[in-house]
N, C-alpha and C positions, 0 to 999 in steps of 0.2 A: 226629502231629497235635497242634497246640498246644492248651492248655486253653481258650483263647478260643474256638476253633472248636467244642470239645466243649460248652461252655456254650451257644453259639449253637444247635447241633443239638438239645441236650436241651430248651432253652426252646422252640424251634420245634415240637418234637414235643409238648410239653405244650400249647402253644397250639392245635395242630391237633386233638389228641385230647380235650381237655377243654373244657368250656364252663361258664359261670356265674361270677358275681361272686366267690365265695369262692375258686374254683380259680384265677381270674385273679389274685387278690390273692396267693395262695401262689406262683404263678409269678412275679409281680412281685417278691416278696420274694426268690425264688431269683435273679432278675436282679440285685437289689441286693447279695446275697451274692457273686455272681459278680463284680460290679464291684469289691467290696472285695478279693476275692482277686486280681483283676487288678492292683490297685495293690500288693498285698502281694508278688506274685511278679514284679513289674516286667515284665509282658508287653509286647509291642510296642504301639505306638500304634494300629496297625490293629485289634488285638483290643479295645482300649478303645473304639474307634469302633463296633465291632460291638455291644458291650454297650450303648452309648449309644443306638444305633438301636433295639435291642430294648426299652430302657426307654421310648422314645418310642412304640413300637408298643403297649406295654401301657397307657400313659397314654391313647392314642387309643381303645383297645378297651375300657377299663374301664367305660364307660357302656353297652356292648352287653348286659350281663347284666341290664338292667332288665326286670322282668316287668310286663305290663299289670295283673296282679292287685295287685301291690305298689303300683303307681302309683295305682290306684283306691282302695286302702286309705289312701294318703296323702291323697287327695281327701276321703274320708269323715271322716278325722280333723279336717279343716279345713272341712268342708262348710258348716256354719252361717255362719261368717264370710265364706266365698266367696260364698254365696248372698245374704247381706245386702249385700255390697259390689256385686255384680252388679246387684241390684235398685235400690240407691241411684243407681248411675250411669245405669241404664236409665231410671228415672223422671225424673231430672234432664235427660235428653236432649231432652224435649219431643216425643218420638215415641210413638205416632202423634199427629199434629197435631190439636188440638181435643179431645183426650181426656186424662183423668186416670186413672192406674192405680188401680183399685179393689181388686183382689184378685189374689194370686199364689199358686197352689198348686204346690209342687214335687212332681214325680213321680219314681218310681224307674226310669223308662226312661232309657237313655243309649246313646250310641255313641261309641267312642274311636277316633280316626283319627291315624295317624302320618305326618308328612311325611318321606319317605325321604332327601331331601337335607339337611335341617336337623336332623332328629331331634326336632323339636317335636311334642308330642302335643296334639291338640285334642279336647276333650270336649264333646259336644252333650248337654245335660241337659234332659229333658222338663219342661215347665211348662204349667199351664193358667192363662190370664190372663183377667181381665174388666176392663172400663173403664167410666168414667162420662163423659158429655159435659160439657165446660167451657162455662159460659154465655158466649155471644157467640163461640164457637169454630166455629160453622157445623155442628155435628154433633148438635145437640139433637133434630132431627126424624128422625134416622136410626134405624130400628128395630134394625139389626144392632149398634148400639153395646153393648147389654147382653148380647150373645151371648158365651159362654165360648169362648176361642180356644186351640187347641193352638199351642205354640211351643217353641223350643229355645234355651236359654241357652248361650252359648259360653264355655268356659274353656280356658286353655292351660297346659301343663306344660313349662317350660323352665328350664334351669339348676337342676334339682332342686327347683323351686318351682311352685306353682299360682298362677295369676293370672287376672284377667278385665278386659276393657275395657267390660263392661256391654252387650255386643252380644247382641241377642235376635233370632232368626229367626222371624218371625211366620208362622202357618199352616203350620208344618213340625214334624213329629215328629222325634226324633233319627235314626231310620232314614232318613227322607226327606232330612234334612240331610247325613247320611253318604253318601248316593247321589250327591250333587252334588260330591264331592271331585274334585280334579284327578288327572291321570295320575301325578303325583309323590307322591300320598298313597295310603295303604292303610288299610282298616278293620282294626283290631287286636282290638277287643273290643266286644261289644254285649250289652244286656240281653235282647234277643229270643231 
């Protein structure tokens, strides 16, 4: 059996038996060493192709070791900036029409959802909102304007970064927002 096939079998067994980012990294380093040995020993082109295929597999799988807890820790490190950015975009949107954002209280409730096909994570973060009527906006006489409303601010984790488009789902708690996901999405983590 050529050493190229041995490398292929060993790395395949490592991939099947082990999980986690650190183990994948060690396995990937093994593939790199195997590739350098391949060139040193002048193995056939077919063996070199096998090693290249394995390298591509490890590159594709390297993101699978991401844990929801680590992703949430990343959000927490940037939480204040993300919340400020979300609020700035949302208030500038002019929604709801005829109302001015008066107060925004961020809550600790959340739901984290993953899109299975794209790998994008969506975080629904709980928020309590209150509004004031804008003069001439047609909402001055509505009693419900001053009521505190539950809502969920939407954040996305993609390409190892958190971001927001300032989207806020009114009258929805994070768990309610997570229950409306499509068949291609799954609930990963929740504060409930």
